[in-house]
C-alpha positions in Angstrom: 73.0 95.6 89.0 70.3 96.9 91.7 73.0 99.0 93.1 73.9 100.7 89.9 70.0 101.4 89.6 69.7 102.9 93.1 72.6 105.1 92.6 71.5 106.7 89.4 68.0 107.6 90.7 68.8 108.3 94.3 72.6 109.3 94.7 71.8 112.6 95.6 70.3 112.0 98.8 70.4 108.5 99.5 73.3 105.8 100.0 72.9 102.1 100.3 74.7 100.6 102.9 74.5 96.7 103.9 73.1 96.3 107.5 74.9 92.8 108.5 72.8 92.6 111.7 69.8 92.6 110.2 70.8 89.6 107.9 69.5 86.0 108.5 70.5 82.4 107.1 69.0 79.3 107.7 70.9 76.1 108.8 69.7 72.6 109.1 70.8 70.7 112.2 70.9 67.2 113.4 69.7 66.8 117.1 69.2 63.7 119.0 65.4 64.0 118.6 65.8 64.8 114.6 66.5 67.1 112.3 66.0 71.2 112.6 66.1 74.3 110.6 67.6 77.0 112.6 67.0 80.8 111.9 70.2 82.1 112.9 72.2 85.8 112.2 74.8 85.8 109.7 77.5 85.8 112.2 76.1 83.0 113.8 76.0 80.9 111.1 79.4 81.6 109.9 80.9 80.6 113.6 78.5 77.4 113.8 80.2 76.4 110.1 83.6 77.0 111.0 83.0 74.0 113.6 82.6 71.6 110.5 86.4 71.6 110.0 87.6 72.0 114.0 86.9 70.1 117.2 87.5 73.4 119.1 88.6 77.0 118.5 90.0 79.6 120.5 88.2 83.2 120.6 91.4 84.5 118.7 91.0 81.8 116.1 87.3 82.3 115.5 87.8 86.3 115.2 90.6 85.7 112.8 89.4 83.3 110.5 86.2 85.4 110.2 88.0 88.8 110.1 85.6 90.5 112.8 86.6 94.0 113.6 83.9 94.8 116.0 84.8 92.7 119.0 81.5 93.3 121.2 79.6 92.0 118.2 81.5 88.7 118.2 81.4 88.9 121.8 77.5 88.9 122.0 77.4 86.6 119.3 79.5 84.0 120.8 77.3 84.5 124.0 74.4 83.8 122.3 75.3 80.6 120.9 76.6 79.2 124.6 73.6 80.0 126.6 69.7 79.6 126.1 67.9 76.5 124.6 67.5 75.3 120.9 66.1 72.1 119.8 66.1 70.6 123.2 69.9 71.5 123.8 71.0 74.1 126.0 73.8 75.5 124.2 75.2 74.9 120.7 78.4 76.2 121.2 79.8 74.8 124.9 82.2 77.6 126.6 82.1 79.2 130.1 83.0 82.4 129.1 82.9 84.5 125.6 86.3 86.5 125.8 90.0 85.9 124.6 91.8 83.5 125.9 88.9 80.8 126.0 88.5 77.8 123.8 84.8 77.0 122.0 83.8 73.5 121.7 80.7 72.5 119.5 77.9 70.5 122.0 78.5 67.4 119.6 75.6 66.0 122.1 73.1 68.3 120.3 74.3 69.4 116.8 75.3 68.7 113.7 75.6 71.4 110.7 
């Protein structure tokens, strides 16, 4: 609906494009010290939600299930979930590396989405 309105008024000099990197999602997560709401990027949310149905996922499985074409963006996302501190937990997803051939595990002591 908005796209139609926008294209009628601005089609000659503007183009409407979705910026995936600017999107955010709110996830409710259960930590040992209580529930928290996490504000994460869309890609981070999709990766975390994959672990609702799997105990571990390979890099290739994550890439395939999400249909990600930009490997650098996926690597950055997995790295951001593997380091840092959120809700008193060192990492939401456990992995030594974030590249092809590695397996990712949810940090069950910290998170259930």
